[in-house]
Backbone atoms as SQL, in Angstrom:
CREATE TABLE atoms (id INTEGER PRIMARY KEY, chain TEXT, resi INTEGER, resn TEXT, atom TEXT, x REAL, y REAL, z REAL);
INSERT INTO atoms VALUES
  (1, 'A', 1, 'MET', 'N', 182.492, 112.434, 138.043),
  (2, 'A', 1, 'MET', 'CA', 183.701, 113.006, 137.192),
  (3, 'A', 1, 'MET', 'C', 182.972, 113.285, 135.358),
  (4, 'A', 2, 'ILE', 'N', 183.428, 114.195, 134.688),
  (5, 'A', 2, 'ILE', 'CA', 182.601, 114.739, 133.488),
  (6, 'A', 2, 'ILE', 'C', 184.064, 114.861, 132.541),
  (7, 'A', 3, 'ILE', 'N', 183.341, 113.748, 131.894),
  (8, 'A', 3, 'ILE', 'CA', 183.968, 113.692, 129.909),
  (9, 'A', 3, 'ILE', 'C', 183.589, 114.376, 129.123),
  (10, 'A', 4, 'VAL', 'N', 184.789, 114.629, 128.519),
  (11, 'A', 4, 'VAL', 'CA', 184.499, 115.868, 126.768),
  (12, 'A', 4, 'VAL', 'C', 184.782, 115.069, 126.027),
  (13, 'A', 5, 'MET', 'N', 184.233, 114.944, 124.970),
  (14, 'A', 5, 'MET', 'CA', 184.639, 114.443, 123.723),
  (15, 'A', 5, 'MET', 'C', 184.842, 115.449, 122.992),
  (16, 'A', 6, 'ALA', 'N', 186.044, 116.411, 122.132),
  (17, 'A', 6, 'ALA', 'CA', 185.531, 117.381, 121.033),
  (18, 'A', 6, 'ALA', 'C', 186.214, 117.018, 119.863),
  (19, 'A', 7, 'THR', 'N', 185.282, 116.848, 118.918),
  (20, 'A', 7, 'THR', 'CA', 185.633, 116.891, 118.328),
  (21, 'A', 7, 'THR', 'C', 185.877, 117.545, 116.734),
  (22, 'A', 8, 'MET', 'N', 186.979, 117.731, 116.196),
  (23, 'A', 8, 'MET', 'CA', 187.478, 118.682, 114.887),
  (24, 'A', 8, 'MET', 'C', 187.793, 118.353, 114.076),
  (25, 'A', 9, 'VAL', 'N', 187.108, 119.018, 112.634),
  (26, 'A', 9, 'VAL', 'CA', 187.964, 118.835, 111.651),
  (27, 'A', 9, 'VAL', 'C', 188.860, 119.582, 111.378),
  (28, 'A', 10, 'VAL', 'N', 190.126, 119.600, 110.910),
  (29, 'A', 10, 'VAL', 'CA', 190.885, 120.894, 110.710),
  (30, 'A', 10, 'VAL', 'C', 190.726, 120.931, 108.870),
  (31, 'A', 11, 'LYS', 'N', 191.130, 122.278, 108.693),
  (32, 'A', 11, 'LYS', 'CA', 191.095, 122.631, 107.173),
  (33, 'A', 11, 'LYS', 'C', 192.405, 122.234, 106.580),
  (34, 'A', 12, 'PRO', 'N', 192.528, 121.152, 105.158),
  (35, 'A', 12, 'PRO', 'CA', 193.885, 120.501, 105.309),
  (36, 'A', 12, 'PRO', 'C', 195.444, 121.393, 105.399),
  (37, 'A', 13, 'GLU', 'N', 194.904, 122.350, 105.022),
  (38, 'A', 13, 'GLU', 'CA', 196.106, 123.736, 105.046),
  (39, 'A', 13, 'GLU', 'C', 196.524, 124.465, 106.361),
  (40, 'A', 14, 'LYS', 'N', 195.674, 124.115, 107.474),
  (41, 'A', 14, 'LYS', 'CA', 195.810, 124.538, 108.567),
  (42, 'A', 14, 'LYS', 'C', 196.485, 123.676, 110.044),
  (43, 'A', 15, 'LYS', 'N', 196.584, 122.131, 109.347),
  (44, 'A', 15, 'LYS', 'CA', 197.078, 121.333, 110.320),
  (45, 'A', 15, 'LYS', 'C', 198.533, 121.520, 110.943),
  (46, 'A', 16, 'GLY', 'N', 199.564, 122.149, 110.414),
  (47, 'A', 16, 'GLY', 'CA', 200.569, 122.161, 110.730),
  (48, 'A', 16, 'GLY', 'C', 200.771, 123.668, 111.887),
  (49, 'A', 17, 'ALA', 'N', 199.815, 124.462, 111.002),
  (50, 'A', 17, 'ALA', 'CA', 199.527, 125.727, 112.242),
  (51, 'A', 17, 'ALA', 'C', 199.006, 125.830, 113.414),
  (52, 'A', 18, 'LEU', 'N', 198.342, 124.727, 113.303),
  (53, 'A', 18, 'LEU', 'CA', 197.319, 124.515, 114.749),
  (54, 'A', 18, 'LEU', 'C', 198.431, 123.465, 116.023),
  (55, 'A', 19, 'ILE', 'N', 199.172, 123.027, 115.456),
  (56, 'A', 19, 'ILE', 'CA', 200.274, 122.358, 116.532),
  (57, 'A', 19, 'ILE', 'C', 200.567, 122.879, 117.946),
  (58, 'A', 20, 'PRO', 'N', 201.300, 124.300, 117.402),
  (59, 'A', 20, 'PRO', 'CA', 201.793, 125.037, 118.728),
  (60, 'A', 20, 'PRO', 'C', 200.485, 125.434, 119.145),
  (61, 'A', 21, 'PHE', 'N', 199.543, 125.818, 118.983),
  (62, 'A', 21, 'PHE', 'CA', 198.409, 126.341, 119.541),
  (63, 'A', 21, 'PHE', 'C', 197.610, 125.076, 120.636),
  (64, 'A', 22, 'THR', 'N', 197.655, 123.971, 120.206),
  (65, 'A', 22, 'THR', 'CA', 197.083, 122.740, 120.612),
  (66, 'A', 22, 'THR', 'C', 197.889, 122.519, 121.983),
  (67, 'A', 23, 'LEU', 'N', 199.295, 122.545, 121.726),
  (68, 'A', 23, 'LEU', 'CA', 200.289, 122.306, 122.916),
  (69, 'A', 23, 'LEU', 'C', 200.237, 123.421, 123.964),
  (70, 'A', 24, 'GLU', 'N', 199.981, 124.725, 123.726),
  (71, 'A', 24, 'GLU', 'CA', 200.318, 125.582, 124.751),
  (72, 'A', 24, 'GLU', 'C', 198.999, 125.147, 125.471),
  (73, 'A', 25, 'LEU', 'N', 197.647, 125.179, 124.564),
  (74, 'A', 25, 'LEU', 'CA', 196.288, 125.132, 125.554),
  (75, 'A', 25, 'LEU', 'C', 196.586, 123.926, 126.716),
  (76, 'A', 26, 'ILE', 'N', 197.160, 122.314, 125.556),
  (77, 'A', 26, 'ILE', 'CA', 196.810, 121.238, 126.978),
  (78, 'A', 26, 'ILE', 'C', 198.253, 121.652, 127.792),
  (79, 'A', 27, 'LEU', 'N', 199.151, 121.802, 127.717),
  (80, 'A', 27, 'LEU', 'CA', 199.775, 122.251, 128.958),
  (81, 'A', 27, 'LEU', 'C', 199.383, 122.744, 129.932),
  (82, 'A', 28, 'LYS', 'N', 198.482, 123.812, 129.282),
  (83, 'A', 28, 'LYS', 'CA', 198.455, 125.341, 130.728),
  (84, 'A', 28, 'LYS', 'C', 196.879, 124.444, 131.392),
  (85, 'A', 29, 'THR', 'N', 196.062, 123.567, 130.219),
  (86, 'A', 29, 'THR', 'CA', 195.078, 123.304, 130.975),
  (87, 'A', 29, 'THR', 'C', 195.144, 122.056, 131.843),
  (88, 'A', 30, 'ARG', 'N', 195.917, 121.405, 131.428),
  (89, 'A', 30, 'ARG', 'CA', 197.000, 120.030, 132.447),
  (90, 'A', 30, 'ARG', 'C', 196.771, 120.628, 134.246),
  (91, 'A', 31, 'ASP', 'N', 197.600, 122.234, 134.174),
  (92, 'A', 31, 'ASP', 'CA', 197.558, 122.617, 135.219),
  (93, 'A', 31, 'ASP', 'C', 196.843, 122.892, 136.068),
  (94, 'A', 32, 'GLU', 'N', 195.378, 123.143, 135.216),
  (95, 'A', 32, 'GLU', 'CA', 194.505, 123.677, 136.201),
  (96, 'A', 32, 'GLU', 'C', 193.803, 122.120, 136.981),
  (97, 'A', 33, 'LYS', 'N', 193.230, 123.516, 138.196),
  (98, 'A', 33, 'LYS', 'CA', 192.239, 122.830, 139.012),
  (99, 'A', 33, 'LYS', 'C', 191.700, 121.664, 138.957),
  (100, 'A', 34, 'GLY', 'N', 190.984, 120.607, 138.747),
  (101, 'A', 34, 'GLY', 'CA', 190.283, 119.598, 138.543),
  (102, 'A', 34, 'GLY', 'C', 190.315, 119.319, 137.653),
  (103, 'A', 35, 'CYS', 'N', 191.540, 119.436, 136.792),
  (104, 'A', 35, 'CYS', 'CA', 191.407, 118.918, 135.038),
  (105, 'A', 35, 'CYS', 'C', 192.367, 117.431, 135.713),
  (106, 'A', 36, 'ILE', 'N', 191.778, 115.821, 135.392),
  (107, 'A', 36, 'ILE', 'CA', 192.223, 115.133, 135.206),
  (108, 'A', 36, 'ILE', 'C', 193.146, 114.850, 134.234),
  (109, 'A', 37, 'SER', 'N', 192.748, 114.720, 132.885),
  (110, 'A', 37, 'SER', 'CA', 193.836, 114.390, 132.225),
  (111, 'A', 37, 'SER', 'C', 192.848, 115.270, 130.691),
  (112, 'A', 38, 'TYR', 'N', 194.051, 115.454, 130.063),
  (113, 'A', 38, 'TYR', 'CA', 193.477, 116.476, 128.868),
  (114, 'A', 38, 'TYR', 'C', 194.385, 116.056, 127.281),
  (115, 'A', 39, 'GLU', 'N', 193.585, 115.237, 126.396),
  (116, 'A', 39, 'GLU', 'CA', 194.227, 114.623, 125.490),
  (117, 'A', 39, 'GLU', 'C', 193.878, 115.512, 124.029),
  (118, 'A', 40, 'LEU', 'N', 194.764, 115.371, 123.200),
  (119, 'A', 40, 'LEU', 'CA', 194.404, 115.197, 121.624),
  (120, 'A', 40, 'LEU', 'C', 194.744, 114.128, 121.218),
  (121, 'A', 41, 'LEU', 'N', 194.025, 113.484, 120.450),
  (122, 'A', 41, 'LEU', 'CA', 194.054, 112.667, 119.734),
  (123, 'A', 41, 'LEU', 'C', 193.817, 112.405, 118.032),
  (124, 'A', 42, 'ASP', 'N', 194.887, 111.824, 116.781),
  (125, 'A', 42, 'ASP', 'CA', 194.344, 111.955, 115.809),
  (126, 'A', 42, 'ASP', 'C', 193.699, 111.007, 115.386),
  (127, 'A', 43, 'SER', 'N', 192.871, 110.536, 114.664),
  (128, 'A', 43, 'SER', 'CA', 192.151, 109.757, 114.067),
  (129, 'A', 43, 'SER', 'C', 193.308, 108.988, 113.027),
  (130, 'A', 44, 'THR', 'N', 192.812, 107.774, 113.407),
  (131, 'A', 44, 'THR', 'CA', 193.527, 106.661, 112.122),
  (132, 'A', 44, 'THR', 'C', 193.083, 106.927, 110.579),
  (133, 'A', 45, 'GLU', 'N', 191.664, 107.383, 110.901),
  (134, 'A', 45, 'GLU', 'CA', 191.062, 107.337, 109.141),
  (135, 'A', 45, 'GLU', 'C', 191.057, 108.352, 108.555),
  (136, 'A', 46, 'ASN', 'N', 191.232, 109.669, 109.239),
  (137, 'A', 46, 'ASN', 'CA', 191.921, 111.108, 108.378),
  (138, 'A', 46, 'ASN', 'C', 192.506, 111.872, 109.348),
  (139, 'A', 47, 'ASP', 'N', 193.486, 112.263, 109.098),
  (140, 'A', 47, 'ASP', 'CA', 194.401, 112.719, 109.534),
  (141, 'A', 47, 'ASP', 'C', 194.183, 114.532, 109.734),
  (142, 'A', 48, 'CYS', 'N', 192.548, 114.901, 109.034),
  (143, 'A', 48, 'CYS', 'CA', 192.609, 116.061, 109.411),
  (144, 'A', 48, 'CYS', 'C', 191.469, 115.885, 110.796),
  (145, 'A', 49, 'ARG', 'N', 191.118, 114.822, 110.901),
  (146, 'A', 49, 'ARG', 'CA', 190.049, 114.794, 112.115),
  (147, 'A', 49, 'ARG', 'C', 190.784, 114.754, 113.829),
  (148, 'A', 50, 'LYS', 'N', 190.478, 115.433, 114.482),
  (149, 'A', 50, 'LYS', 'CA', 190.837, 115.427, 115.776),
  (150, 'A', 50, 'LYS', 'C', 190.646, 115.808, 116.687),
  (151, 'A', 51, 'ILE', 'N', 190.272, 114.889, 118.340),
  (152, 'A', 51, 'ILE', 'CA', 189.309, 114.669, 118.999),
  (153, 'A', 51, 'ILE', 'C', 190.169, 114.865, 121.057),
  (154, 'A', 52, 'PHE', 'N', 189.826, 116.047, 121.215),
  (155, 'A', 52, 'PHE', 'CA', 190.313, 116.737, 122.562),
  (156, 'A', 52, 'PHE', 'C', 189.336, 115.618, 123.440),
  (157, 'A', 53, 'VAL', 'N', 189.849, 114.196, 124.368),
  (158, 'A', 53, 'VAL', 'CA', 189.224, 113.716, 124.934),
  (159, 'A', 53, 'VAL', 'C', 189.676, 114.570, 126.272),
  (160, 'A', 54, 'GLU', 'N', 188.651, 114.677, 127.649),
  (161, 'A', 54, 'GLU', 'CA', 188.902, 115.619, 128.530),
  (162, 'A', 54, 'GLU', 'C', 188.202, 114.509, 129.996),
  (163, 'A', 55, 'ARG', 'N', 189.169, 114.571, 130.692),
  (164, 'A', 55, 'ARG', 'CA', 188.227, 114.552, 131.992),
  (165, 'A', 55, 'ARG', 'C', 188.382, 115.111, 133.661),
  (166, 'A', 56, 'TRP', 'N', 187.434, 115.770, 133.923),
  (167, 'A', 56, 'TRP', 'CA', 187.069, 116.698, 134.995),
  (168, 'A', 56, 'TRP', 'C', 186.543, 116.458, 136.374),
  (169, 'A', 57, 'GLU', 'N', 187.024, 116.819, 137.467),
  (170, 'A', 57, 'GLU', 'CA', 186.585, 116.337, 138.591),
  (171, 'A', 57, 'GLU', 'C', 185.265, 116.688, 138.679),
  (172, 'A', 58, 'THR', 'N', 184.770, 117.950, 138.272),
  (173, 'A', 58, 'THR', 'CA', 183.461, 118.479, 138.704),
  (174, 'A', 58, 'THR', 'C', 183.069, 119.594, 137.503),
  (175, 'A', 59, 'MET', 'N', 181.538, 119.291, 137.079),
  (176, 'A', 59, 'MET', 'CA', 181.076, 120.267, 136.138),
  (177, 'A', 59, 'MET', 'C', 181.911, 122.284, 136.487),
  (178, 'A', 60, 'GLU', 'N', 181.876, 122.441, 138.065),
  (179, 'A', 60, 'GLU', 'CA', 182.892, 123.500, 137.610),
  (180, 'A', 60, 'GLU', 'C', 183.585, 123.446, 137.342),
  (181, 'A', 61, 'ALA', 'N', 184.648, 122.490, 137.200),
  (182, 'A', 61, 'ALA', 'CA', 185.798, 122.736, 137.113),
  (183, 'A', 61, 'ALA', 'C', 186.184, 122.905, 135.925),
  (184, 'A', 62, 'LEU', 'N', 184.951, 122.314, 134.666),
  (185, 'A', 62, 'LEU', 'CA', 185.218, 122.593, 133.656),
  (186, 'A', 62, 'LEU', 'C', 184.572, 123.548, 133.165),
  (187, 'A', 63, 'ASN', 'N', 183.574, 124.199, 133.493),
  (188, 'A', 63, 'ASN', 'CA', 182.805, 125.669, 133.614),
  (189, 'A', 63, 'ASN', 'C', 184.520, 126.764, 133.511),
  (190, 'A', 64, 'ALA', 'N', 185.245, 126.538, 134.617),
  (191, 'A', 64, 'ALA', 'CA', 185.929, 127.494, 134.983),
  (192, 'A', 64, 'ALA', 'C', 187.155, 127.745, 134.118),
  (193, 'A', 65, 'HIS', 'N', 187.096, 125.800, 133.399),
  (194, 'A', 65, 'HIS', 'CA', 188.242, 125.895, 132.454),
  (195, 'A', 65, 'HIS', 'C', 187.934, 126.966, 130.986),
  (196, 'A', 66, 'MET', 'N', 186.578, 127.196, 130.528),
  (197, 'A', 66, 'MET', 'CA', 186.232, 127.867, 129.700),
  (198, 'A', 66, 'MET', 'C', 186.210, 129.206, 129.955),
  (199, 'A', 67, 'LYS', 'N', 186.340, 129.797, 131.062),
  (200, 'A', 67, 'LYS', 'CA', 186.589, 130.777, 131.485),
  (201, 'A', 67, 'LYS', 'C', 188.048, 131.305, 131.027),
  (202, 'A', 68, 'THR', 'N', 189.083, 130.757, 131.015),
  (203, 'A', 68, 'THR', 'CA', 190.815, 130.892, 131.692),
  (204, 'A', 68, 'THR', 'C', 191.198, 131.327, 130.083),
  (205, 'A', 69, 'ASP', 'N', 192.205, 132.268, 130.225),
  (206, 'A', 69, 'ASP', 'CA', 192.415, 132.891, 129.032),
  (207, 'A', 69, 'ASP', 'C', 193.328, 132.157, 127.877),
  (208, 'A', 70, 'HIS', 'N', 194.018, 130.940, 128.655),
  (209, 'A', 70, 'HIS', 'CA', 194.034, 129.681, 127.211),
  (210, 'A', 70, 'HIS', 'C', 193.204, 129.762, 126.700),
  (211, 'A', 71, 'PHE', 'N', 191.961, 128.999, 127.318),
  (212, 'A', 71, 'PHE', 'CA', 191.070, 128.602, 126.022),
  (213, 'A', 71, 'PHE', 'C', 190.453, 129.398, 125.396),
  (214, 'A', 72, 'ILE', 'N', 189.979, 130.685, 125.971),
  (215, 'A', 72, 'ILE', 'CA', 189.693, 131.830, 125.120),
  (216, 'A', 72, 'ILE', 'C', 190.410, 132.082, 123.828),
  (217, 'A', 73, 'ASN', 'N', 191.407, 132.186, 124.151),
  (218, 'A', 73, 'ASN', 'CA', 192.796, 132.711, 123.135),
  (219, 'A', 73, 'ASN', 'C', 193.022, 131.578, 122.145),
  (220, 'A', 74, 'PHE', 'N', 192.495, 130.216, 122.345),
  (221, 'A', 74, 'PHE', 'CA', 192.696, 129.088, 121.672),
  (222, 'A', 74, 'PHE', 'C', 191.522, 129.128, 120.758),
  (223, 'A', 75, 'GLY', 'N', 190.222, 129.831, 121.307),
  (224, 'A', 75, 'GLY', 'CA', 189.115, 129.820, 120.255),
  (225, 'A', 75, 'GLY', 'C', 189.813, 130.852, 119.083),
  (226, 'A', 76, 'LYS', 'N', 189.994, 132.424, 119.548),
  (227, 'A', 76, 'LYS', 'CA', 190.978, 133.421, 118.757),
  (228, 'A', 76, 'LYS', 'C', 192.050, 132.990, 118.372),
  (229, 'A', 77, 'LYS', 'N', 192.698, 132.606, 118.084),
  (230, 'A', 77, 'LYS', 'CA', 193.712, 131.971, 117.498),
  (231, 'A', 77, 'LYS', 'C', 193.811, 131.328, 116.337),
  (232, 'A', 78, 'THR', 'N', 192.650, 129.812, 116.719),
  (233, 'A', 78, 'THR', 'CA', 192.555, 128.957, 115.826),
  (234, 'A', 78, 'THR', 'C', 191.018, 129.685, 114.908),
  (235, 'A', 79, 'GLU', 'N', 190.631, 130.407, 115.109),
  (236, 'A', 79, 'GLU', 'CA', 189.430, 130.999, 113.995),
  (237, 'A', 79, 'GLU', 'C', 189.476, 131.050, 112.892),
  (238, 'A', 80, 'GLY', 'N', 188.921, 130.199, 111.796),
  (239, 'A', 80, 'GLY', 'CA', 188.842, 130.239, 110.121),
  (240, 'A', 80, 'GLY', 'C', 189.752, 128.856, 110.550),
  (241, 'A', 81, 'PHE', 'N', 190.228, 127.771, 111.611),
  (242, 'A', 81, 'PHE', 'CA', 191.089, 126.974, 111.374),
  (243, 'A', 81, 'PHE', 'C', 190.113, 125.618, 110.795),
  (244, 'A', 82, 'PHE', 'N', 189.010, 125.434, 111.221),
  (245, 'A', 82, 'PHE', 'CA', 188.200, 124.420, 110.762),
  (246, 'A', 82, 'PHE', 'C', 186.734, 124.574, 109.921),
  (247, 'A', 83, 'ALA', 'N', 186.940, 123.101, 109.187),
  (248, 'A', 83, 'ALA', 'CA', 185.914, 123.037, 108.332),
  (249, 'A', 83, 'ALA', 'C', 184.459, 122.604, 108.600),
  (250, 'A', 84, 'LYS', 'N', 183.871, 122.533, 110.065),
  (251, 'A', 84, 'LYS', 'CA', 182.578, 122.671, 110.456),
  (252, 'A', 84, 'LYS', 'C', 182.877, 122.875, 111.878),
  (253, 'A', 85, 'ALA', 'N', 182.094, 123.454, 112.697),
  (254, 'A', 85, 'ALA', 'CA', 181.738, 123.306, 114.057),
  (255, 'A', 85, 'ALA', 'C', 182.515, 122.512, 114.646),
  (256, 'A', 86, 'MET', 'N', 183.062, 122.539, 115.914),
  (257, 'A', 86, 'MET', 'CA', 183.264, 121.702, 116.416),
  (258, 'A', 86, 'MET', 'C', 182.363, 120.915, 117.492),
  (259, 'A', 87, 'ASP', 'N', 182.599, 119.361, 116.967),
  (260, 'A', 87, 'ASP', 'CA', 181.289, 118.447, 117.686),
  (261, 'A', 87, 'ASP', 'C', 181.575, 118.413, 119.321),
  (262, 'A', 88, 'ILE', 'N', 181.141, 119.013, 120.257),
  (263, 'A', 88, 'ILE', 'CA', 181.374, 118.617, 121.592),
  (264, 'A', 88, 'ILE', 'C', 180.122, 118.220, 122.358),
  (265, 'A', 89, 'LYS', 'N', 180.746, 116.650, 122.916),
  (266, 'A', 89, 'LYS', 'CA', 179.970, 115.904, 123.448),
  (267, 'A', 89, 'LYS', 'C', 180.280, 115.812, 124.886),
  (268, 'A', 90, 'LEU', 'N', 179.513, 116.378, 126.157),
  (269, 'A', 90, 'LEU', 'CA', 179.839, 115.441, 127.686),
  (270, 'A', 90, 'LEU', 'C', 178.720, 114.761, 128.064),
  (271, 'A', 91, 'TYR', 'N', 179.742, 114.060, 129.442),
  (272, 'A', 91, 'TYR', 'CA', 179.273, 112.460, 129.688),
  (273, 'A', 91, 'TYR', 'C', 179.171, 112.811, 130.971),
  (274, 'A', 92, 'ASP', 'N', 178.567, 112.475, 132.015),
  (275, 'A', 92, 'ASP', 'CA', 179.215, 111.953, 133.331),
  (276, 'A', 92, 'ASP', 'C', 178.937, 111.081, 133.823),
  (277, 'A', 93, 'ALA', 'N', 180.672, 110.779, 134.575),
  (278, 'A', 93, 'ALA', 'CA', 180.646, 109.293, 134.502),
  (279, 'A', 93, 'ALA', 'C', 181.024, 109.456, 136.185),
  (280, 'A', 94, 'SER', 'N', 180.070, 109.907, 137.127),
  (281, 'A', 94, 'SER', 'CA', 179.801, 110.310, 138.061),
  (282, 'A', 94, 'SER', 'C', 179.201, 108.435, 138.757),
  (283, 'A', 95, 'GLU', 'N', 179.597, 107.817, 139.632),
  (284, 'A', 95, 'GLU', 'CA', 179.424, 106.986, 140.144),
  (285, 'A', 95, 'GLU', 'C', 177.737, 106.860, 140.554),
  (286, 'A', 96, 'ILE', 'N', 177.082, 105.550, 140.128),
  (287, 'A', 96, 'ILE', 'CA', 175.784, 105.640, 140.388),
  (288, 'A', 96, 'ILE', 'C', 175.841, 105.336, 142.134),
  (289, 'A', 97, 'LYS', 'N', 174.697, 106.062, 142.400),
  (290, 'A', 97, 'LYS', 'CA', 174.700, 106.160, 143.942),
  (291, 'A', 97, 'LYS', 'C', 173.241, 104.733, 144.548);
């Protein structure tokens, strides 16, 4: 299993506008083959900091996700929404054999 933690810092004036785009992305992504879970969490310390926590069956499923129209469109629609580049970390949670 692959776990993705993608942290973003939203510009304060863009927080409200971000919500419909994230909802669309989340709902469509959850229907993708290989998606175990896809959540957006809010920081309890900074309401401009958000984190996508994703669980994928395989790296191939994650790579396919990044080629979907809804993922690409999210990037286009939210261009200029973030105070800095998204911090993306990948983790392999495969069982050790």
